[in-house]
C-alpha positions in Angstrom: 4.0 10.0 11.5 5.0 6.5 10.5 1.5 5.7 9.0 1.7 8.7 6.8 4.8 7.7 5.6 3.6 4.3 4.5 0.6 5.8 3.1 2.8 7.9 1.1 4.8 5.2 0.0 1.8 3.1 -0.8 0.2 5.8 -2.9 3.4 6.4 -5.1 3.7 2.6 -5.4 0.0 2.6 -6.7 0.0 5.5 -9.3 3.6 3.7 -10.6 1.5 0.5 -11.2 -1.0 2.4 -12.9 1.4 3.7 -14.8 3.0 0.7 -15.6 -0.4 -1.1 -16.6 -1.2 1.8 -19.0 2.8 1.0 -20.6 2.5 -2.7 -20.8 -1.0 -1.9 -22.5 0.7 0.2 -24.8 3.6 -1.9 -25.7 1.5 -5.2 -26.3 -1.3 -3.8 -28.0 -1.9 -5.2 -31.6 -3.9 -4.4 -34.3 -5.3 -7.6 -34.6 -5.3 -8.9 -30.9 -7.4 -12.2 -31.7 -6.2 -15.1 -33.0 -7.7 -16.8 -36.5 -9.7 -18.9 -33.9 -11.3 -15.7 -32.6 -9.8 -16.2 -29.0 -7.5 -12.9 -27.6 -3.6 -13.1 -28.0 -2.5 -13.4 -24.4 1.3 -12.2 -23.6 2.8 -14.5 -20.6 4.9 -12.7 -18.1 7.6 -14.6 -19.4 7.4 -13.1 -23.0 7.5 -9.4 -21.5 10.8 -7.1 -21.8 13.0 -7.6 -18.7 12.6 -3.8 -17.9 8.9 -3.9 -17.3 9.0 -7.4 -15.3 11.2 -5.6 -13.2 9.2 -2.3 -12.5 5.9 -4.6 -12.0 8.2 -6.8 -9.2 9.6 -3.8 -7.8 6.6 -1.4 -7.4 4.2 -4.5 -5.9 6.9 -5.1 -3.5 7.1 -1.5 -2.8 3.0 -1.5 -2.6 3.3 -4.2 0.0 6.0 -3.1 1.8 4.2 0.8 2.2 0.7 -1.1 3.5 2.9 -2.7 6.1 4.8 0.4 7.5 0.9 2.2 7.1 -0.9 -0.9 9.3 2.2 -0.9 11.7 2.3 2.5 12.1 -1.1 3.4 13.0 -1.2 0.3 15.0 2.3 1.9 17.4 0.3 5.2 17.2 -3.0 3.8 18.7 -1.0 1.7 21.2 1.0 4.8 22.4 -2.0 7.1 22.7 -3.9 4.4 24.9 -0.7 4.2 27.1 -0.6 8.1 27.3 -4.5 7.9 28.0 -4.5 5.2 30.8 -1.5 7.0 32.4 -3.5 10.4 32.5 -6.6 8.4 34.1 -4.1 7.2 36.5 -2.7 10.7 37.6 -5.7 12.4 37.9 -7.4 11.4 41.5 -10.7 12.8 42.2 -10.9 14.7 45.4 -11.9 13.4 48.4 -15.6 13.8 49.6 -16.0 15.7 52.8 -19.0 13.8 54.7 -20.7 15.7 57.3 
């Protein structure tokens, strides 16, 4: 369940990052996106609006946290299943052979 929750968090963050990328592209699209020298106009992170930077940083950190929860949850799940498997093997004692 932990891994599933982490995967859902990660998926939501990645969808949000995609929408943020579209929003940033729409916000900073210019008709003349090239300088007179023919090079593309670059908008630096320090020149962007504060809400867009906040959303970008927030969703990026949320994606990293979601991935961490997914991997740790999956690792814990496998560890628990392995312990259960070993306990079942230990509890199952094969019947004694009758030698005649």
